[in-house]
C-alpha positions as CSV (number, residue, x, y, z in Angstrom):
1,X,0.1,0.0,0.0
2,X,2.7,2.3,0.9
3,X,4.6,1.9,-2.5
4,X,1.3,1.9,-4.4
5,X,0.3,5.4,-2.7
6,X,4.2,6.6,-3.6
7,X,4.1,5.7,-7.0
8,X,0.5,6.8,-7.6
9,X,0.5,10.0,-5.3
10,X,-2.6,11.3,-3.7
11,X,-5.2,13.0,-5.5
12,X,-4.3,16.4,-4.1
13,X,-0.2,16.4,-4.6
14,X,1.7,18.3,-6.6
15,X,2.4,17.1,-10.6
16,X,5.7,15.2,-11.0
17,X,8.7,16.8,-12.4
18,X,8.2,15.2,-16.0
19,X,4.8,16.4,-16.1
20,X,5.6,19.9,-15.1
21,X,8.5,20.1,-17.5
22,X,6.1,19.0,-20.3
23,X,3.4,21.6,-19.3
24,X,6.5,24.2,-19.5
25,X,7.5,23.2,-22.7
26,X,3.9,23.0,-24.0
27,X,2.8,26.6,-22.6
28,X,5.1,28.9,-24.5
29,X,4.1,27.4,-28.0
30,X,0.4,27.0,-27.0
31,X,0.3,30.8,-25.7
32,X,2.3,31.8,-28.9
33,X,-0.2,30.0,-31.4
34,X,-3.3,31.1,-29.5
35,X,-2.0,34.8,-29.6
36,X,-1.2,34.4,-33.3
37,X,-4.4,32.8,-34.1
38,X,-6.4,35.7,-32.3
39,X,-4.6,38.3,-33.7
40,X,-5.1,36.8,-37.4
41,X,-8.7,36.1,-36.8
42,X,-9.0,40.1,-35.6
43,X,-7.1,41.3,-38.7
44,X,-9.4,38.9,-41.1
45,X,-12.6,40.2,-39.5
46,X,-12.0,43.4,-38.8
47,X,-8.9,45.2,-40.8
48,X,-9.3,46.7,-44.0
49,X,-7.5,45.6,-47.3
50,X,-4.3,47.9,-46.8
51,X,-3.8,46.5,-43.3
52,X,-4.4,43.0,-44.2
53,X,-1.8,43.5,-47.1
54,X,0.9,44.5,-44.6
55,X,0.1,41.7,-42.5
56,X,0.5,39.3,-45.3
57,X,3.7,41.2,-46.5
58,X,5.1,40.8,-42.9
59,X,4.3,37.1,-42.8
60,X,6.4,36.3,-46.3
61,X,9.0,38.7,-45.0
62,X,9.4,36.7,-42.0
63,X,9.9,33.4,-43.9
64,X,12.4,35.2,-45.9
65,X,14.6,36.7,-43.3
66,X,14.3,33.5,-41.1
67,X,15.5,31.7,-44.1
68,X,18.3,34.0,-44.8
69,X,19.2,33.8,-41.2
70,X,19.8,30.0,-41.3
71,X,22.4,30.7,-43.6
72,X,23.8,34.0,-42.8
73,X,23.5,34.0,-39.2
74,X,24.2,30.4,-38.2
75,X,27.0,29.5,-40.5
76,X,28.4,33.0,-41.4
77,X,27.9,32.6,-45.1
78,X,26.6,35.9,-46.0
79,X,24.8,35.3,-49.2
80,X,23.6,38.3,-51.1
81,X,21.8,36.2,-53.8
82,X,19.2,34.5,-51.9
83,X,16.8,36.5,-53.7
84,X,17.4,34.2,-57.0
85,X,16.1,31.3,-54.8
86,X,12.8,33.7,-54.3
87,X,12.5,34.1,-57.8
88,X,12.8,30.5,-58.8
89,X,10.2,29.4,-56.3
90,X,7.8,32.2,-57.5
91,X,8.3,31.4,-61.2
92,X,7.9,27.4,-60.8
93,X,5.0,27.8,-58.5
94,X,3.0,30.3,-60.9
95,X,3.7,28.1,-63.8
96,X,2.7,25.1,-62.2
97,X,-0.7,26.8,-60.9
98,X,-1.5,28.8,-63.9
99,X,-4.7,27.7,-65.4
100,X,-4.6,26.0,-68.8
101,X,-6.2,28.3,-70.6
102,X,-3.8,31.1,-69.6
103,X,-0.8,28.9,-70.2
104,X,-2.0,28.5,-73.9
105,X,-2.3,32.4,-74.3
106,X,0.7,33.6,-72.3
107,X,3.3,30.6,-72.7
108,X,2.4,28.9,-75.8
109,X,5.5,27.5,-76.2
110,X,5.4,25.2,-72.9
111,X,6.0,21.4,-73.1
112,X,2.7,19.5,-73.4
113,X,3.2,17.9,-69.9
114,X,3.5,21.2,-68.5
115,X,1.1,23.2,-70.5
116,X,-1.8,20.7,-70.1
117,X,-2.2,20.7,-66.4
118,X,-2.7,23.0,-63.5
119,X,-1.7,22.1,-59.9
120,X,-3.1,22.8,-56.5
121,X,-1.4,25.5,-54.7
122,X,0.2,23.2,-52.1
123,X,1.9,20.7,-54.4
124,X,2.9,23.5,-56.3
125,X,4.8,25.5,-53.6
126,X,6.5,22.2,-52.0
127,X,7.5,21.5,-55.8
128,X,9.0,25.0,-56.2
129,X,10.9,24.9,-52.8
130,X,12.4,21.6,-53.8
131,X,13.6,22.9,-57.2
132,X,15.3,25.9,-55.4
133,X,16.8,23.5,-53.3
134,X,18.1,21.6,-55.8
135,X,19.8,24.8,-57.5
136,X,21.1,25.5,-54.2
137,X,22.8,22.0,-54.0
138,X,24.2,22.2,-57.4
139,X,25.3,25.8,-56.9
140,X,26.7,25.1,-53.3
141,X,28.5,22.6,-53.8
142,X,31.5,25.0,-55.0
143,X,30.2,28.3,-53.6
144,X,30.2,26.7,-49.9
145,X,34.2,25.7,-50.0
146,X,34.7,29.4,-50.5
147,X,35.4,31.8,-47.4
148,X,34.9,35.5,-46.4
149,X,33.9,38.1,-48.9
150,X,34.3,35.7,-51.9
151,X,31.2,34.0,-50.8
152,X,29.2,37.1,-50.9
153,X,30.6,38.1,-54.5
154,X,29.9,34.7,-55.7
155,X,26.3,34.6,-54.4
156,X,25.7,38.0,-55.9
157,X,26.8,36.6,-59.3
158,X,24.4,33.9,-58.9
159,X,21.7,36.5,-58.5
160,X,22.9,38.0,-61.9
161,X,23.0,34.9,-63.4
162,X,19.2,34.0,-62.5
163,X,18.2,37.4,-63.5
164,X,19.9,36.8,-67.1
165,X,18.1,33.5,-67.3
166,X,14.5,35.2,-66.4
167,X,15.0,37.6,-68.9
168,X,16.0,35.6,-71.7
169,X,14.2,32.4,-71.4
170,X,11.0,33.6,-73.2
171,X,9.1,30.5,-73.6
172,X,8.9,29.7,-69.8
173,X,8.9,33.1,-68.0
174,X,7.6,35.7,-70.8
175,X,11.1,37.1,-70.6
176,X,11.0,41.0,-69.3
177,X,7.3,41.1,-69.9
178,X,5.1,41.1,-67.0
179,X,4.3,37.5,-65.8
180,X,0.3,37.8,-64.8
181,X,-2.8,35.8,-64.2
182,X,-1.4,33.7,-61.2
183,X,-4.1,32.6,-59.2
184,X,-4.3,34.5,-55.7
185,X,-4.1,31.6,-53.5
186,X,-2.0,33.4,-50.9
187,X,-4.0,34.2,-47.7
188,X,-3.4,35.7,-44.4
189,X,-3.8,32.2,-42.8
190,X,-1.5,30.0,-45.1
191,X,1.1,32.6,-45.1
192,X,1.2,33.1,-41.7
193,X,1.0,29.1,-41.0
194,X,4.3,28.7,-43.2
195,X,5.7,31.7,-41.2
196,X,5.2,29.7,-38.0
197,X,6.4,26.6,-39.4
198,X,9.7,28.2,-40.7
199,X,10.3,30.3,-37.2
200,X,9.8,26.9,-35.2
201,X,11.8,25.1,-37.9
202,X,14.8,27.5,-37.8
203,X,14.8,27.9,-34.2
204,X,14.8,23.9,-33.7
205,X,17.7,23.7,-36.0
206,X,19.8,26.5,-34.1
207,X,19.0,24.8,-30.9
208,X,20.1,21.4,-31.8
209,X,23.6,19.7,-32.3
210,X,23.4,20.4,-36.1
211,X,22.9,24.0,-35.1
212,X,26.0,24.1,-32.7
213,X,28.2,22.7,-35.1
214,X,27.5,25.5,-37.9
215,X,27.8,28.4,-35.2
216,X,31.2,26.4,-33.9
217,X,32.1,26.2,-37.7
218,X,31.3,30.0,-38.0
219,X,33.1,31.3,-35.2
220,X,36.3,29.3,-35.3
221,X,36.6,26.8,-38.6
222,X,39.7,25.2,-37.5
223,X,38.7,24.6,-34.0
224,X,35.5,22.9,-35.5
225,X,37.6,20.8,-37.9
226,X,39.6,19.5,-35.2
227,X,36.7,18.5,-33.2
228,X,35.4,16.4,-36.3
229,X,32.8,19.1,-37.7
230,X,32.3,18.9,-41.5
231,X,32.1,22.6,-42.6
232,X,31.0,22.1,-45.9
233,X,28.4,19.7,-45.0
234,X,26.8,22.0,-42.1
235,X,27.2,24.9,-44.6
236,X,25.8,23.4,-47.6
237,X,22.7,21.8,-45.4
238,X,22.0,25.4,-44.2
239,X,22.1,26.7,-47.6
240,X,19.8,24.1,-49.2
241,X,17.3,24.3,-46.2
242,X,17.4,28.0,-46.4
243,X,17.0,27.9,-50.2
244,X,13.9,25.5,-50.0
245,X,12.1,28.0,-47.5
246,X,13.1,30.9,-49.5
247,X,11.5,29.2,-52.6
248,X,8.2,28.6,-50.4
249,X,8.2,32.6,-49.8
250,X,8.8,32.8,-53.4
251,X,5.6,31.0,-54.1
252,X,3.6,32.9,-51.5
253,X,4.7,36.0,-52.7
254,X,3.5,35.5,-56.4
255,X,0.3,34.1,-55.4
256,X,-0.2,37.2,-53.5
257,X,1.0,39.8,-56.0
258,X,-0.3,37.8,-58.7
259,X,1.6,39.5,-61.5
260,X,5.5,40.5,-61.6
261,X,8.4,40.6,-63.6
262,X,12.4,39.5,-63.0
263,X,13.1,43.2,-62.1
264,X,11.0,42.2,-59.0
265,X,14.0,40.1,-57.7
266,X,16.9,42.3,-57.7
267,X,19.0,44.6,-55.6
268,X,16.2,46.4,-54.1
269,X,14.6,43.3,-52.9
270,X,17.8,42.0,-51.6
271,X,19.0,44.8,-49.8
272,X,15.6,45.1,-48.1
273,X,15.7,41.5,-46.8
274,X,19.4,42.0,-45.4
275,X,18.5,45.2,-43.8
276,X,15.7,43.2,-41.7
277,X,18.4,40.6,-41.0
278,X,20.9,42.9,-39.7
279,X,18.8,45.0,-37.8
280,X,17.2,42.4,-36.0
281,X,20.3,40.4,-35.4
282,X,22.3,38.0,-36.8
283,X,21.9,34.5,-35.3
284,X,18.8,35.4,-33.5
285,X,15.3,34.1,-34.6
286,X,13.5,36.6,-32.6
287,X,15.7,39.1,-33.7
288,X,14.6,38.4,-37.5
289,X,10.9,38.7,-36.6
290,X,11.5,42.2,-34.9
291,X,13.4,43.2,-37.5
292,X,10.8,42.4,-40.3
293,X,8.1,43.8,-38.2
294,X,10.1,47.2,-37.6
295,X,11.2,47.4,-41.2
296,X,8.2,46.6,-42.9
297,X,6.0,49.1,-40.9
298,X,8.5,51.8,-41.0
299,X,8.9,51.5,-44.6
300,X,5.3,51.9,-45.4
301,X,5.3,54.9,-43.3
302,X,8.1,56.5,-45.4
303,X,6.3,55.4,-48.5
304,X,3.3,57.1,-47.4
305,X,5.2,60.1,-46.3
306,X,7.3,60.8,-49.4
307,X,4.1,61.4,-51.3
308,X,3.9,64.7,-49.2
309,X,1.8,66.0,-46.7
310,X,0.2,69.6,-45.6
311,X,-0.5,70.1,-42.0
312,X,-1.4,73.6,-42.3
313,X,1.7,74.8,-40.5
314,X,3.7,72.3,-42.1
315,X,3.8,71.4,-45.9
316,X,6.3,68.7,-47.2
317,X,6.3,68.6,-51.0
318,X,6.3,65.0,-52.6
319,X,10.0,63.4,-52.3
320,X,9.7,60.2,-54.2
321,X,12.7,57.9,-53.5
322,X,13.2,59.5,-50.1
323,X,12.3,56.0,-48.2
324,X,14.9,54.2,-49.7
325,X,17.4,56.6,-49.1
326,X,16.5,56.8,-45.3
327,X,16.4,53.1,-45.2
328,X,20.2,53.1,-46.4
329,X,21.3,55.6,-44.1
330,X,19.4,53.5,-41.4
331,X,21.3,50.5,-42.1
332,X,24.8,52.4,-42.4
333,X,23.9,53.7,-38.7
334,X,23.1,50.2,-37.4
335,X,26.1,48.7,-39.0
336,X,28.4,51.7,-37.4
337,X,26.8,51.8,-33.8
338,X,25.3,48.4,-33.2
339,X,26.8,45.8,-35.8
340,X,25.3,42.9,-34.0
341,X,21.5,44.1,-34.3
342,X,19.2,45.0,-31.8
343,X,19.2,41.5,-30.1
344,X,23.1,40.7,-31.0
345,X,22.3,37.0,-31.7
346,X,20.3,36.3,-28.2
347,X,16.8,34.9,-28.2
348,X,13.8,36.4,-26.5
349,X,13.2,34.3,-23.2
350,X,9.3,33.9,-23.9
351,X,9.3,31.2,-21.2
352,X,10.8,33.3,-18.5
353,X,8.5,36.1,-19.4
354,X,5.4,34.0,-19.0
355,X,6.9,32.5,-15.8
356,X,7.2,36.1,-14.6
357,X,3.6,37.2,-15.6
358,X,2.1,34.1,-14.2
359,X,3.7,33.6,-11.0
360,X,1.9,34.6,-7.7
361,X,3.1,37.9,-6.3
362,X,4.4,38.0,-2.7
363,X,2.6,40.2,-0.2
364,X,4.7,42.4,1.6
365,X,4.8,41.9,5.5
366,X,3.0,44.1,7.2
367,X,4.5,46.4,9.8
368,X,2.0,44.8,12.3
369,X,3.3,41.4,11.6
370,X,6.7,42.4,12.3
């Protein structure tokens, strides 16, 4: 009886340490996902089209920046050409989902097996991500052997190559003309489902042994190799996984914008994504989310302000292009005064915050009791 009571415990006894740890681990994702679902539901029901558009753009940017952080932040391989994988994902998924009657008009030279069918959105998005991953594997086998600034220059060359192919492969991409007629399949829900999965996957990878190998190779390559860490393998795996997620983001972006051209995937887009990553903090997943929210909202405010405004006592004429100049100056200031970004590679301790919020407050002893 004593053993049974000791094993089962009384009904009013405290939960076991295993159960407490399980509840503690489940509390954070449940709270975050619940809060995200409530926020998205409120946006879907009450927000206007403009605010809904900003929320969707933030979700797509979260995927792009978190994926870039997996490569640039964890391994130290500073890629400038990740927008090329976004372009590959956008065009590949759009070709697969484009209705058959539009393929006959806009892309009459497509092969019969490709022009005679249209895939659903999810399979097309996954295939687009896998195509981007395959390209990353082919390119990364040589690029990931480089070091320092040579990798950045080489990935920038990859972006230029993708641009040239998109402009000249007229039968598949319509060349420099606008690729239009893409079905508007991207919604606030499927975009943020992918965003949540991306953030969780990148965070888990960073907290795993594989993530520690990547950071070890980033901080001291020779010491990591002496401990048996394959620098090439860790870099290549991170590069390929990052390319898959970037291709998925390209598919979501294409099915939200519904019409685009090769110039949509060039230096301006690459600079915007890198700015969000650097300001949030390289190697910090929560910093990536914060950087995306700050820069996206700030960019929208500047874009509206550059049209000019008149407050009666203050009149500002239109200054088109001023938003990009201000963003560039902000990027330079962050690089100079806080090169590690806002979080500096650290993560926000959500579990600790919830523990402090939910912990019962201790009442101060009254003077009479003393």
